[in-house]
N, C-alpha and C positions, 0 to 999 in steps of 0.2 A: 464415484465418477462424476455425479452431479456437482459436488463441491469443486472438483478440479475444473469442470467446464465453466462454472461461475467465476472462479479465480482467474482462469485464462481470459475470459471476457473482460474482467476488470483490468487485467494487465494491459489489454489493448486499448480500452476506452477510458480508463480512469487513472492513468498513471500520474503520479505527482511530479511536479516540475519545480525547478529552482536551482540557483547556482551551487548550493551546498548539498543537493540531493545526491546520494550515492547511486550511480547508474545501475548497480546490481539490485537496488531495492526501490523500484519505482512505486511500489504500493506501501511505502513506509507508514503513512497515517493509518491505513487499515491494519497493517501488521502490528503496529504498536497497540492498537485497540485489542486485537486478539491476544497479543502477548500479555497485556494487563489482565485480561480474563483468565488466561492460563496461570499467571502468577498468583492471582487471588485464589483460584481453585487449589493450587499447589500448597499455598500457605495455610489454607483452611482445612484441607482434607489430606492430600497426598503426602505432604511432608510429615505431619503428625503421625499418620499411620505407619510410614516408613520408619520413623524414629522408634515407635512402639515395637515394631517388628524386629528392628535391630537390637533393642534392649531385651527382648524376650528370648531371642535365639542366639546361641553361641556362634562365634564366627565359623567354627568348623561345620556346623549344620548349614549355615548360609552359603558356605563355599560349595557344599554338596548340592544344594538347590541350584546354585549358579551353574555348576558343572552339568547337571541334568538337562537344563534348558539349552545350554550352550551346545551340548551334544546333539540335540534335536535340530538346532540351527545348522549344523554341519552338512545336513542333507542337501539343502538348497544353496548353501555356500559353494558346495561342489558343483551344482548345476550352473551357477553363475560363472564360476571359473571356467567350466567347459565352454559356455556360451561366449566367453571372452577370448577363447583360444588358448587358455592356460591349462592344457590337458594334464600335465603332471600335478599341478596344484589341485585340480579337481579330483584326481585319483587319490591324492593324499587326504583330501577332505572326507571322501567316502571310506578310506581306510581308517581314519580317526573314528568315524561313526561305528564302523564294524568292531574295532578293538574296544572302544569305550562302552559300547552297548553290551558286549559279552564279558570280557575280562573285567571291565570297569563297572559291572553291575548296573546296567541301564544308564550309564553315563555319570553316575554320582562320583566316580573316581576317574580322573583324567590320566589314564595310563598311557594314552597316545603321546601326550607331551613328554612323559617320562621316557618314552621310546624314541624321542627325537623327531616326532611327526609334528610339524609346525601348525599352529592354529591360524587360520586366515579370516579375513573380514571382507565379505563381498555381499552385495545385494543387487536387486534389479536396477536401482538407480545408477549404481556404478557400471553395470553392464551397458545401460543406455549410453553412458558417458564414453565407454570404450568403443561403442559403435558409432560415435561421432555426433551424438545429440547434445547440443549445448544445454546449459543449466536452466536458461530462462530466468524469470524474475524470482527473487528471494520471496519465500512465503513463510508465514507462521501459521501452522494449522491448529485448529482448536484441539486442546488436550495433548495432541501429538507433538507440538512444538516446531522448532526450526526445520525448514525444508526449502526446496525450490520447485518450480513447476515440473521439471524433469524428475526430481527425486520423489515428488508427490505421486506422479504416475507410476514410478517404480514401487512406491509403498503400497499402491493398490494391488500389484502383483505379489508383493511380499506377503501381504495379509491373505490374499486369496490362496496362495500355495502353502501357507503356514500349516505344518503337519498337525497342529493342535485342532484344526478345523475338522479333522476326521474322528476326533475322540467322541465316544458316546458313553454314558448318557450326557444330556445337556448340563446337568449339575456338575459332573466331573470336569467337563470342558471349561465351564465358567470358573470353577475353582482353580484350574491350572492357569488360565489367563490371569486371574486375579493374583495368584501367587507369583507368577513371573513378573507382573507389573510392580507389585510391592517390593519384590526382591531387587529388581532393577533400580527402582527409586532409592532404595536403601543404600545401594552401592554409590549413588551420586551425592549422598549427604555431605561428605567432606568437601567435594568439589564445589557444591552449592554454597557452603559456608565460606570457602575461600573467595568465591566470586562476590559474595556480599561485602567482603572486606576490601577487595582489590578494585572493583569496577565502579567508576563514577556514573556511567550510563550502562546499565546491565544489558539493555536491549542491543546497543551497538557492539558491546563486547561479545555477546552470544552470537550475533549475526556474523561478525568477522571471524570468530573462532570456528563457527560451523562451516562457513564457505571455505576457509583455509583448510580445514580438516578434510572436507569432501574432495577438494582438489588434490590433496595429498593421497587420499585413498584411491582415486581414479588412476593416478600415476604410480601407484604402488610405492608411495613414500618418497618418490624422486621427481617432483614436479619441476619443469624447466622454469628458469627465471623469466619473468615477464612483467612489463609495466602495465599490461592490460588486465584489469581485474574481472572482466565480464566473462570471458570464455575460458573454461577449464577442460576443453575437450582435447584428448590426446590423439596423436596419429594412431591408426589401427596397428596393432602388433600381435604377433603370435608367440607365446612362450612355450 
């Protein structure tokens, strides 16, 4: 929360200006510095570890690991769908968790998808967007990467409500966090290699891709056409 307060203050008092500055990214100089730090950390530690992980484990095992953590995530995906007024989607999320946790053996098998129950993608940042809160300035968070002021606040709640925080003992909880992080990074290796080949300015490419994806998620894949890039807040709706 202190990080977010500091970034909010910088957004008000330290915004960069200039004719070529993207209005969505008033903190670009600071963001680029954090991005450079993140990229250095990734190249030195995160990416090599992810490559070793992918080389050591068969794809079927990695898929089971992904399924396990994805199943845990369905709990609060359902909560966020309910908070957004999408009651049916929320019930489906909890049904996914129930089926996968039992028939799917603690989620390692995604039987819910085989049953035709759709996997959703929701978080507190999207919920804030559905409630009418604008994105605020684009932010690059240390280690965590692309975000916005709104999504950063949502991330605080995502982390606070993460079911893994209830796991005891501490060593087991840390091991689960570490495994999830490494597995997630391994799933992004191919996308990262493609990005290295395709993007002239990786910072701009990642920023634009992130903001476009978040806008699409808030509108459930059907954002309205708009010439205004700053506001991605939809009209409140109930599904």
